[in-house]
C-alpha positions in Angstrom: -0.3 -0.1 0.4 1.1 3.2 -1.0 1.4 5.8 2.0 1.4 8.9 -0.3 -0.9 9.3 -3.0 0.6 9.8 -6.8 1.7 13.3 -7.3 3.4 13.7 -4.2 7.1 14.2 -4.8 10.4 14.9 -1.5 12.6 17.7 -3.3 16.7 16.6 -3.4 17.3 18.8 -0.6 14.7 17.3 1.6 13.3 20.4 3.3 9.3 20.2 2.1 7.8 18.9 -0.7 5.6 19.6 -3.9 2.5 18.4 -5.1 2.0 17.8 -9.1 -1.0 19.0 -11.2 -2.6 15.8 -10.0 -5.5 16.2 -6.9 -5.0 14.3 -4.2 -5.8 12.6 -2.0 -8.9 10.5 -3.5 -11.5 12.6 -1.3 -14.5 14.0 -1.6 -15.7 17.3 0.0 -19.1 18.1 2.5 -18.6 21.7 3.1 -21.0 24.7 4.6 -20.5 28.1 3.7 -22.0 30.5 6.2 -23.1 34.0 6.1 -20.6 36.5 7.0 -23.1 37.8 9.8 -23.2 34.4 11.5 -19.7 34.8 12.9 -18.8 36.6 15.9 -15.8 39.7 16.0 -13.1 39.6 15.8 -13.6 36.9 13.2 -15.8 38.6 11.4 -13.7 41.6 10.6 -10.8 38.7 9.7 -13.0 37.5 6.8 -14.5 40.4 5.5 -10.2 41.3 5.0 -9.9 37.9 3.8 -12.7 38.0 0.8 -11.3 41.5 -0.1 -7.6 39.6 -0.8 -6.9 38.9 -4.7 -5.4 35.7 -4.2 -6.9 33.0 -2.0 -5.1 29.7 -2.0 -7.2 26.7 -3.0 -8.2 23.1 -1.4 -5.0 21.7 -3.4 -3.1 24.0 -1.3 -4.2 23.1 1.8 -3.1 19.1 0.8 0.0 20.6 -0.3 1.0 21.6 3.3 -0.6 19.0 5.4 1.1 16.6 3.2 5.0 18.5 3.9 3.8 18.3 7.8 4.7 14.6 7.2 8.1 14.9 5.9 9.8 16.1 8.8 11.0 13.4 11.2 8.6 13.0 13.4 5.8 14.1 11.3 3.5 16.8 12.0 0.1 15.2 12.0 -1.8 17.9 12.9 -0.9 21.6 12.4 0.8 23.7 15.1 -1.8 26.5 14.8 -5.1 26.7 13.2 -5.5 27.8 10.1 -6.4 31.0 9.1 -7.5 30.6 5.6 -11.3 29.8 3.9 -13.3 29.4 1.2 -15.7 32.4 -0.3 -18.8 32.4 -2.1 -20.9 35.5 -3.2 -24.5 33.6 -2.8 -26.9 36.1 -4.0 -24.6 39.2 -3.4 -24.2 37.6 0.5 -20.5 37.0 1.1 -20.3 33.4 2.6 -17.2 31.8 4.3 -16.4 28.2 5.3 -13.7 28.4 7.0 -11.3 25.3 6.8 -10.3 25.0 10.3 -7.1 22.2 9.0 -5.8 21.8 12.8 -9.1 20.7 14.0 -10.1 18.4 11.1 -7.1 17.1 11.6 -7.1 15.8 14.6 -10.6 14.5 14.0 -9.3 12.3 11.3 -6.3 11.0 13.1 -8.8 9.3 15.6 -10.5 7.6 12.5 -7.3 6.4 11.1 -7.4 3.2 13.2 -10.2 1.8 11.5 -9.1 2.3 8.1 -5.5 1.6 8.5 -3.9 -1.6 9.6 -2.0 -1.0 12.7 1.5 -1.6 11.5 0.9 1.1 8.7 -0.5 3.3 11.2 2.5 2.8 13.1 5.3 3.1 10.6 3.5 6.5 9.1 2.5 8.3 12.4 4.6 6.8 15.6 2.1 5.6 18.4 4.0 8.4 20.5 2.9 10.9 17.9 -0.3 9.9 17.8 -0.5 9.5 21.7 0.5 13.6 21.9 -1.7 15.0 19.3 -4.8 12.7 21.6 -3.8 14.4 24.1 -3.6 18.1 22.6 -6.9 17.5 21.5 -8.1 16.9 24.5 -6.9 19.9 26.3 -8.3 21.9 23.4 -11.6 20.2 23.2 -12.2 21.2 27.0 -11.3 24.5 26.1 -13.8 24.9 23.2 -16.5 22.3 23.5 -18.9 23.5 21.0 -15.9 23.2 18.0 -17.6 21.9 15.0 -15.6 21.8 11.3 -17.0 23.6 8.5 -15.7 21.0 6.3 -16.0 16.6 6.5 -14.2 14.9 3.9 -14.1 11.4 3.2 -11.7 9.0 0.8 -12.5 6.7 -1.7 -16.3 7.5 -1.6 -19.2 9.9 -1.4 -21.0 8.6 1.2 -24.8 8.0 0.4 -25.8 10.1 3.0 -24.7 13.0 1.6 -26.4 12.8 -1.6 -29.5 13.0 0.1 -28.5 16.5 1.1 -29.0 17.8 -2.9 -30.6 17.1 -5.9 -29.9 16.4 -9.6 -30.9 19.8 -10.8 -28.1 21.4 -8.7 -25.5 19.3 -10.0 -22.6 21.5 -11.4 -20.1 19.6 -14.3 -17.1 20.7 -15.6 -15.2 18.4 -18.4 -12.1 20.4 -17.3 -8.9 19.0 -19.1 -8.2 21.2 -22.3 -4.9 22.6 -22.7 -4.4 24.6 -19.1 -4.5 20.9 -18.1 -7.6 21.9 -15.2 -9.2 19.1 -13.6 -12.9 17.8 -14.1 -15.3 19.2 -11.5 -18.2 17.5 -10.0 -20.0 19.1 -7.4 -23.7 20.1 -6.1 -24.5 22.9 -4.3 -27.7 23.8 -2.3 -29.1 25.9 0.6 -28.9 25.2 3.9 -33.2 25.1 4.1 -33.1 22.4 1.4 -31.0 20.1 3.0 -32.5 19.7 6.3 -35.8 19.7 4.2 -34.4 16.4 2.2 -33.1 15.0 5.7 -35.5 15.1 7.3 -38.3 13.8 4.6 -35.0 10.7 4.1 -35.0 10.2 7.7 -38.9 9.2 8.2 -38.7 7.3 4.9 -35.9 5.2 6.2 -37.3 4.6 9.3 -40.7 3.5 8.4 -39.1 1.2 5.8 -35.8 0.2 7.1 -34.4 -1.0 10.3 -31.6 0.6 11.9 -28.4 0.5 10.2 -25.0 2.5 9.3 -27.6 4.5 6.4 -29.9 5.3 9.4 -27.3 6.9 11.6 -25.0 8.6 9.2 -27.8 10.5 8.2 -28.6 11.3 11.8 -25.4 12.6 12.1 -25.3 14.7 9.0 -28.6 16.3 10.1 -27.0 16.9 13.5 -24.2 18.5 12.0 -26.3 20.4 9.7 -28.5 22.2 12.5 -25.1 23.8 13.9 -25.2 26.3 11.4 -27.0 29.3 9.9 -30.4 28.5 8.4 -29.0 31.0 5.6 -26.1 29.0 5.1 -25.1 27.4 1.4 -24.4 23.1 1.3 -21.7 22.2 -0.8 -21.2 18.5 -2.3 -18.2 18.1 -3.7 -16.2 14.9 -5.8 -12.9 16.9 -5.0 -9.8 14.7 -6.0 -12.4 11.4 -6.8 -12.8 13.1 -10.2 -9.6 11.4 -11.0 -10.3 8.2 -9.4 -13.9 7.0 -11.8 -12.9 5.6 -14.9 -13.2 7.9 -18.1 -16.6 8.5 -19.3 -18.0 7.8 -15.9 -18.0 10.8 -14.3 -20.2 12.8 -17.1 -22.9 9.8 -16.4 -22.9 10.1 -12.9 -26.3 11.0 -11.6 -25.6 9.7 -7.8 -27.8 12.0 -6.4 -30.6 11.1 -8.7 -30.2 7.6 -7.9 -30.6 8.3 -4.3 -33.8 10.4 -4.5 -35.0 7.3 -7.0 -34.5 4.9 -4.0 -35.9 6.7 -1.7 -39.0 7.4 -3.4 -39.4 4.3 -4.4 -39.4 3.0 -0.6 -41.5 5.8 0.3 -44.3 4.3 -2.1 -43.5 0.5 -1.1 -41.8 -0.2 -4.5 -39.1 -2.3 -3.1 -37.8 -4.3 -6.8 -37.6 -0.1 -7.8 -35.6 0.8 -4.7 -33.4 -2.1 -5.1 -32.8 -1.3 -9.1 -31.6 2.5 -7.9 -29.2 0.6 -5.0 -27.8 -1.4 -7.8 -26.5 1.3 -10.0 -25.0 3.3 -7.0 -22.9 0.0 -5.8 -21.8 -0.8 -9.8 -20.7 2.7 -9.7 -18.7 3.1 -6.7 -17.3 -0.4 -6.6 -14.5 0.3 -9.1 -13.6 3.2 -7.1 -13.4 1.7 -3.5 -11.5 -1.5 -5.0 -8.5 1.3 -5.1 -8.5 1.9 -2.0 -6.4 -1.3 -1.2 -4.8 -1.5 -4.5 -0.9 -1.1 -4.3 
């Protein structure tokens, strides 16, 4: 299993790293953009000034920094200081901000690594002592910030099915990319928070009425609770991120997973089990080839 994704290489002097034009890692993102008014001072003033910058870093820049932190000995699994960067959108004339909160997300991701990697691999990448120290730092920080939550969720090698519940096929945005400038494809959905919450509530009712408790319902409950933490006039974005490079050629533009999820839930609501099974089967077939790459060398 490769420790670092394709596209990562160390400089000859060993004092840093650079990432090629390939978007890594193969992760998808669920982001919430809150209106500027949702932030208290002095953070509101910081984001207002930040939004006026001529140039702002991209999520690839965040990946570069994170990968570079893994090179020292011992590695730095979580940034020493919290990021002051964010993604910024103008939503119908309203400035909306999605803070990176890279340090918080790093702590949370570190806690999940034990479920994703075999212990020998995990120990080789991040020694136990480094992980224990990071966990202690997070525990102390969380005691001072009990209500902290990230504006961004990420998932490697897949888009969780419960994320698709939040959006509709009509909100799908696809940019083919490629071309002479080497731009990567983009596949994302953007929806108002009120719509995301409404779809979550309706889907949960249907699933609880027709299915036994399980990972799909638990995941949707978790996402729904997370959405409730934000301003009601926020924008929710589901971004395929680096997964656009993991989907087989030609599959990306034909990917309408949100439509399949909506069709499956509607079929369950109507008591049409076979139609629900067909929609689920399309999703499984589409994403099998991507998930299989997770364990390939």
